[in-house]
C-alpha positions, -999 to 999 in steps of 0.1 A, spaced: 311 305 -91 287 337 -79 260 314 -67 278 289 -51 297 314 -28 262 328 -22 252 297 -4 277 288 12 272 322 31 233 315 33 243 282 50 267 296 73 246 326 82 221 297 92 243 280 114 253 310 136 219 321 141 210 288 157 240 286 176 232 319 189 194 309 200 208 270 216 233 287 237 224 326 245 196 309 271 195 321 305 187 291 327 157 300 348 160 313 386 149 285 412 114 295 435 126 306 468 116 280 496 82 282 510 94 289 545 129 299 560 154 270 569 142 258 602 109 267 601 79 244 597 57 245 568 26 264 574 -7 242 564 -44 246 571 -63 228 594 -86 211 567 -52 200 551 -41 181 582 -56 143 580 -77 132 600 -93 162 612 -129 162 623 -154 180 603 -167 202 638 -126 210 643 -124 220 606 -155 247 609 -149 284 620 -145 294 655 -175 314 654 -198 280 637 -183 263 665 -192 284 692 -225 292 676 -231 250 677 -221 247 714 -244 274 729 -277 260 704 -306 245 719 -333 223 705 -370 217 716 -391 191 702 -428 196 695 -457 170 691 -468 142 683 -489 158 655 -514 129 643 -514 139 601 -489 158 580 -514 186 575 -509 193 613 -470 189 612 -470 211 581 -489 241 594 -467 247 626 -439 240 608 -450 271 584 -457 292 611 -426 288 629 -400 284 604 -395 323 599 -391 327 636 -363 302 649 -328 292 631 -337 260 617 -364 234 620 -368 198 607 -395 168 611 -393 134 618 -420 101 618 -425 80 647 -449 49 649 -474 53 677 -497 29 694 -532 42 700 -561 18 719 -590 12 697 -611 -3 723 -611 -33 746 -623 -64 738 -647 -94 754 -648 -129 740 -644 -159 747 -619 -175 727 -617 -196 697 -635 -232 700 -618 -263 683 -649 -264 654 -674 -245 646 -706 -269 658 -688 -262 691 -689 -224 684 -723 -225 674 -734 -249 705 -715 -223 730 -737 -192 716 -766 -213 720 -756 -222 762 -750 -183 760 -782 -174 747 -801 -201 772 -789 -180 799 -802 -145 786 -767 -131 773 -775 -109 742 -748 -85 721 -727 -115 712 -711 -125 675 -699 -161 663 -664 -151 641 -669 -170 610 -635 -161 587 -598 -154 598 -577 -153 624 -603 -150 652 -623 -176 637 -647 -196 659 -640 -173 686 -672 -155 702 -671 -115 705 -688 -103 734 -688 -66 729 -661 -37 717 -661 -8 743 -641 23 747 -640 22 785 -621 -2 804 -642 -2 832 -674 -11 811 -649 -40 800 -643 -53 830 -679 -53 840 -687 -72 808 -662 -101 811 -670 -103 853 -707 -108 840 -697 -137 817 -673 -151 837 -705 -152 863 -725 -176 842 -695 -200 844 -678 -190 809 -643 -183 802 -648 -145 795 -611 -127 785 -605 -92 777 -579 -76 756 -571 -40 745 -571 -36 706 -542 -17 700 -529 0 664 -498 12 654 -499 48 638 -475 71 620 -471 104 638 -451 136 635 -425 158 657 -412 194 649 -376 197 660 -363 234 661 -335 259 673 -341 280 693 -342 315 688 -314 336 709 -345 362 722 -353 356 757 -391 345 764 -398 330 732 -430 306 736 -438 285 710 -473 282 722 -479 321 712 -480 310 675 -499 276 680 -529 286 695 -554 257 705 -530 233 702 -528 222 739 -527 189 729 -493 191 719 -461 182 741 -426 197 743 -394 183 752 -359 189 750 -334 172 724 -302 171 707 -296 194 683 -290 189 645 
């Protein structure tokens, strides 16, 4: 009997504690609104959709981009020349970069007789040249210019023109063409420092072969 009464008291105590925990919790207060009624919510410029990157930049950055002046110097014929110039100018300018371009370089002027239809015809024409005391010719025996008769390669156009006129005066269809080679060249672009009178030539003595031009900043 005593044990049964103790058991009932324990059950009643547990029920009371559970009811107190369940009904005594105070609901959390709601968070205050982000802004007062009628006042639009504050948003950062960077959070607005479609905002260009330049407008997201800080005012100081936008002002700096608007006042930058940039130059490009070149062409440098080799990467070694370009790297030496960059190494010299890098500590003296705010920003610097290089770029590669393709340049056409003359390899001289070629005087020749156009390709004959056959090897025998080319040899016969060569004998005709020799009979008229023409020297320094060569019959091309292979490649794209096969059966062409070369009459000389000249660095100076004037000399090439005289050779062509000489052969043409003997009754041959002499032609002249410039041999052009495409080569990579390099340009160095940099932002001019704000100091007055900055001259890159002072830091690259002996490079009178270089050109300078204004370019868009990067």
